[in-house]
DSSP file (Angstrom, degrees, kcal/mol; ACC not computed):
  #  RESIDUE AA STRUCTURE BP1 BP2  ACC     N-H-->O    O-->H-N    N-H-->O    O-->H-N    TCO  KAPPA ALPHA  PHI   PSI    X-CA   Y-CA   Z-CA
    1    1 A M              0   0    0      0, 0.0     2,-0.4     0, 0.0    63,-0.1   0.000 360.0 360.0 360.0 129.1    3.3    1.7  -17.1
    2    2 A N        -     0   0    0     61,-0.5    61,-3.2     2,-0.0     2,-0.4  -0.799 360.0-148.3 -94.4 136.9    2.8   -1.4  -15.0
    3    3 A V  E     -A   62   0A   0     -2,-0.4     2,-0.4    59,-0.2    59,-0.2  -0.908   7.8-161.5-113.4 132.9    2.1   -0.8  -11.3
    4    4 A V  E     -A   61   0A   0     57,-3.4    57,-3.2    -2,-0.4     2,-0.4  -0.925  15.5-145.5-106.9 135.5    3.0   -3.1   -8.4
    5    5 A H  E     -A   60   0A   0     -2,-0.4    17,-3.0    17,-0.4     2,-0.3  -0.828  18.2-177.4-106.3 141.6    1.2   -2.5   -5.1
    6    6 A R  E     -AB  59  21A   0     53,-2.7    53,-2.6    -2,-0.4     2,-0.7  -0.977  29.6-131.0-135.6 147.6    2.7   -3.0   -1.7
    7    7 A L  E     -AB  58  20A   0     13,-3.0    13,-2.4    -2,-0.3     2,-0.5  -0.895  36.5-171.1 -90.6 119.7    1.7   -2.8    1.9
    8    8 A V  E     -AB  57  19A   0     49,-2.6    49,-2.5    -2,-0.7     2,-0.5  -0.959  12.8-160.3-122.1 130.8    4.3   -0.7    3.5
    9    9 A G  E     -AB  56  18A   0      9,-2.7     8,-3.2    -2,-0.5     9,-1.5  -0.938   6.0-159.1-110.6 126.6    4.8   -0.1    7.2
   10   10 A Y  E     -AB  55  16A   0     45,-3.1    45,-2.2    -2,-0.5     2,-0.4  -0.912   5.3-156.3-107.6 123.2    6.7    2.9    8.4
   11   11 A S  E  >  -AB  54  15A   0      4,-3.7     4,-1.8    -2,-0.6    43,-0.2  -0.758  19.4-135.3 -94.9 141.9    8.2    2.9   11.9
   12   12 A K  T  4 S+     0   0    0     41,-1.6    -1,-0.1    -2,-0.4    42,-0.1   0.790 106.7  43.2 -64.2 -25.6    8.9    6.1   13.7
   13   13 A A  T  4 S+     0   0    0     40,-0.4    -1,-0.2     2,-0.1    41,-0.1   0.857 130.2  17.8 -87.7 -38.1   12.3    4.5   14.8
   14   14 A T  T  4 S-     0   0    0      1,-0.3     2,-0.6     0, 0.0    -2,-0.2   0.332  87.6-137.3-120.3   6.9   13.5    2.8   11.6
   15   15 A L  E  < S+B   11   0A   0     -4,-1.8    -4,-3.7    -5,-0.0     2,-0.7  -0.606  87.2  36.9  66.3-109.6   11.5    4.4    8.8
   16   16 A V  E     +B   10   0A   0     -2,-0.6    -6,-0.2    -6,-0.3     3,-0.1  -0.609  65.7 164.1 -76.9 115.8   10.5    1.4    6.5
   17   17 A A  E     +     0   0A   0     -8,-3.2     2,-0.3    -2,-0.7    -7,-0.2   0.827  63.0   8.3 -97.9 -39.7    9.8   -1.5    8.8
   18   18 A V  E     -B    9   0A   0     -9,-1.5    -9,-2.7     2,-0.0    -1,-0.3  -0.990  55.0-177.9-143.5 149.4    7.9   -3.9    6.6
   19   19 A E  E     +B    8   0A   0     -2,-0.3     2,-0.4   -11,-0.2   -11,-0.2  -0.906   7.9 174.6-151.3 121.4    7.1   -4.1    2.9
   20   20 A H  E     -B    7   0A   0    -13,-2.4   -13,-3.0    -2,-0.3     2,-0.2  -0.992  30.5-123.5-131.6 132.4    5.0   -6.8    1.2
   21   21 A E  E     -B    6   0A   0     -2,-0.4   -15,-0.3   -15,-0.2    -2,-0.0  -0.511  28.1-133.0 -69.8 140.4    3.9   -7.1   -2.4
   22   22 A I        -     0   0    0    -17,-3.0   -17,-0.4    -2,-0.2     5,-0.1  -0.864  16.7-126.9 -99.9 120.8    0.1   -7.3   -2.7
   23   23 A P    >>  -     0   0    0      0, 0.0     3,-1.9     0, 0.0     4,-0.5  -0.324  23.0-116.0 -63.1 148.5   -1.2  -10.1   -5.0
   24   24 A A  G >4 S+     0   0    0      1,-0.3     3,-1.1     2,-0.2    -2,-0.0   0.823 112.9  61.6 -56.5 -35.0   -3.7   -8.9   -7.6
   25   25 A D  G 34 S+     0   0    0      1,-0.2    -1,-0.3     2,-0.1     4,-0.2   0.662 104.1  49.6 -70.7 -14.1   -6.5  -11.0   -6.1
   26   26 A L  G <> S+     0   0    0     -3,-1.9     4,-2.3     1,-0.1     3,-0.3   0.489  85.3  90.7 -97.3  -6.1   -6.3   -9.0   -2.8
   27   27 A M  H <X S+     0   0    0     -3,-1.1     4,-2.8    -4,-0.5     5,-0.3   0.875  80.2  56.8 -62.5 -39.0   -6.4   -5.5   -4.4
   28   28 A P  H  > S+     0   0    0      0, 0.0     4,-1.8     0, 0.0    -1,-0.2   0.916 111.3  44.6 -57.7 -39.8  -10.2   -5.2   -4.3
   29   29 A F  H  > S+     0   0    0     -3,-0.3     4,-2.3    -4,-0.2    -2,-0.2   0.909 113.2  50.0 -67.6 -43.0  -10.0   -5.7   -0.5
   30   30 A M  H  X S+     0   0    0     -4,-2.3     4,-1.9     1,-0.2    -1,-0.2   0.883 109.8  51.3 -65.3 -37.8   -7.0   -3.4   -0.1
   31   31 A K  H  X>S+     0   0    0     -4,-2.8     5,-2.9     2,-0.2     4,-0.7   0.899 108.5  52.3 -64.2 -39.7   -8.8   -0.6   -2.1
   32   32 A L  H ><5S+     0   0    0     -4,-1.8     3,-0.9    -5,-0.3    -2,-0.2   0.927 109.2  49.0 -60.9 -45.1  -11.9   -1.1    0.1
   33   33 A L  H 3<5S+     0   0    0     -4,-2.3    -1,-0.2     1,-0.2    -2,-0.2   0.867 112.5  48.8 -60.7 -36.7   -9.7   -0.6    3.2
   34   34 A A  H 3<5S-     0   0    0     -4,-1.9    -1,-0.2    -5,-0.2    -2,-0.2   0.533 115.2-116.3 -83.1  -5.8   -8.1    2.5    1.7
   35   35 A G  T <<5 +     0   0    0     -3,-0.9     2,-0.2    -4,-0.7    -3,-0.2   0.777  65.6 145.5  77.5  26.4  -11.5    4.0    0.8
   36   36 A L      < -     0   0    0     -5,-2.9    -1,-0.2    -6,-0.1    -2,-0.1  -0.617  54.5-105.7 -96.4 155.2  -10.8    3.8   -3.0
   37   37 A A    >   -     0   0    0     -2,-0.2     3,-1.9     1,-0.1    -1,-0.1  -0.474  33.9-113.4 -71.0 150.3  -13.3    3.2   -5.8
   38   38 A P  T 3  S+     0   0    0      0, 0.0    -1,-0.1     0, 0.0    -7,-0.1   0.794 117.4  49.0 -57.6 -29.2  -12.9   -0.3   -7.4
   39   39 A D  T 3  S+     0   0    0      2,-0.0    -2,-0.0     3,-0.0    -3,-0.0   0.395  81.7 117.1 -93.4   4.1  -11.8    1.2  -10.7
   40   40 A D    <   -     0   0    0     -3,-1.9    -4,-0.1     1,-0.1    -9,-0.0  -0.557  63.0-142.8 -69.8 129.5   -9.1    3.5   -9.1
   41   41 A P        -     0   0    0      0, 0.0    -1,-0.1     0, 0.0   -38,-0.0   0.657  23.5-142.7 -71.0 -13.1   -5.6    2.5  -10.3
   42   42 A A        +     0   0    0      1,-0.1     4,-0.1    18,-0.1    -2,-0.0   0.938  44.4 151.6  53.9  56.7   -4.2    3.2   -6.8
   43   43 A V        +     0   0    0     17,-0.1    -1,-0.1    16,-0.1     2,-0.1   0.410  53.3  59.0 -97.1   1.6   -0.9    4.6   -8.1
   44   44 A M  S    S-     0   0    0     15,-0.1    16,-1.5    17,-0.1     2,-0.5  -0.179  97.3 -76.6-109.8-156.1   -0.3    6.9   -5.1
   45   45 A C  E     -C   59   0A   0     14,-0.2    14,-0.2    -2,-0.1    -2,-0.1  -0.946  42.8-174.0-113.5 127.3    0.1    6.4   -1.3
   46   46 A Y  E     -C   58   0A   0     12,-2.7    12,-2.8    -2,-0.5     2,-0.1  -0.981  22.8-125.8-126.8 124.5   -3.0    5.7    0.8
   47   47 A P  E     +C   57   0A   0      0, 0.0    10,-0.2     0, 0.0     3,-0.1  -0.452  30.3 170.2 -70.1 140.9   -3.1    5.5    4.6
   48   48 A L  E     -     0   0A   0      8,-2.8     2,-0.3     1,-0.4     9,-0.2   0.752  59.6 -18.1-112.4 -57.4   -4.6    2.3    6.0
   49   49 A I  E     -C   56   0A   0      7,-1.1     7,-3.5     2,-0.0    -1,-0.4  -0.992  55.2-163.9-155.5 150.0   -3.9    2.1    9.8
   50   50 A A  E     +C   55   0A   0     -2,-0.3     5,-0.2     5,-0.3     2,-0.2  -0.991   7.6 175.8-140.7 147.6   -1.6    3.7   12.3
   51   51 A S        -     0   0    0      3,-2.4    -2,-0.0    -2,-0.3     0, 0.0  -0.687  53.0 -86.5-129.2-172.4   -0.5    3.1   15.8
   52   52 A R  S    S+     0   0    0     -2,-0.2   -40,-0.1     1,-0.2     3,-0.1   0.832 126.3  33.3 -67.2 -30.0    2.1    4.8   18.0
   53   53 A E  S    S+     0   0    0      1,-0.2   -41,-1.6   -42,-0.1   -40,-0.4   0.809 124.3  19.0 -96.7 -33.8    4.9    2.6   16.6
   54   54 A I  E     -A   11   0A   0    -43,-0.2    -3,-2.4   -42,-0.1     2,-0.4  -0.993  52.5-156.1-147.0 145.0    4.0    2.0   13.0
   55   55 A S  E     -AC  10  50A   0    -45,-2.2   -45,-3.1    -2,-0.3     2,-0.4  -0.984  16.7-148.7-122.3 134.0    1.8    3.3   10.2
   56   56 A Y  E     -AC   9  49A   0     -7,-3.5    -8,-2.8    -2,-0.4    -7,-1.1  -0.826  16.4-179.6-107.9 141.7    0.7    1.2    7.2
   57   57 A Y  E     -AC   8  47A   0    -49,-2.5   -49,-2.6    -2,-0.4     2,-0.6  -0.967  30.0-129.2-136.5 149.9    0.0    2.4    3.7
   58   58 A L  E     -AC   7  46A   0    -12,-2.8   -12,-2.7    -2,-0.3     2,-0.4  -0.912  40.0-175.2 -92.8 122.0   -1.1    1.0    0.4
   59   59 A E  E     -AC   6  45A   0    -53,-2.6   -53,-2.7    -2,-0.6     2,-0.4  -0.962  21.1-145.5-127.4 140.0    1.5    2.2   -2.1
   60   60 A G  E     -A    5   0A   0    -16,-1.5     2,-0.4    -2,-0.4   -55,-0.2  -0.873  19.9-173.6-102.0 133.9    1.7    1.9   -5.9
   61   61 A F  E     -A    4   0A   0    -57,-3.2   -57,-3.4    -2,-0.4     2,-0.3  -0.951  30.5-107.3-126.8 145.9    5.2    1.5   -7.4
   62   62 A S  E     -A    3   0A   0     -2,-0.4     2,-0.8   -59,-0.2   -59,-0.2  -0.556  30.7-134.8 -68.7 129.3    6.3    1.5  -11.1
   63   63 A D        -     0   0    0    -61,-3.2   -61,-0.5    -2,-0.3    -1,-0.1  -0.800  20.1-173.6 -90.0 109.1    7.2   -2.0  -12.1
   64   64 A E              0   0    0     -2,-0.8    -1,-0.1     1,-0.2   -61,-0.0   0.440 360.0 360.0 -83.7  -0.5   10.5   -1.7  -14.1
   65   65 A T              0   0    0    -63,-0.1    -1,-0.2     0, 0.0    -2,-0.0   0.484 360.0 360.0 -82.4 360.0   10.6   -5.3  -15.1
């Protein structure tokens, strides 16, 4: 299974507000932000930051291509 990682922002008003694919070269930094070990495959959903309006997560998705 190939995993694609995305930064996903959920708004309390509109549910998914933003979604951006994360390039492989930024994954070490994103894992650091999420508190993950460098060798963690990051296939689940990990909270990054939240405000009153939007919450951001690092999410792993199955790549069907």
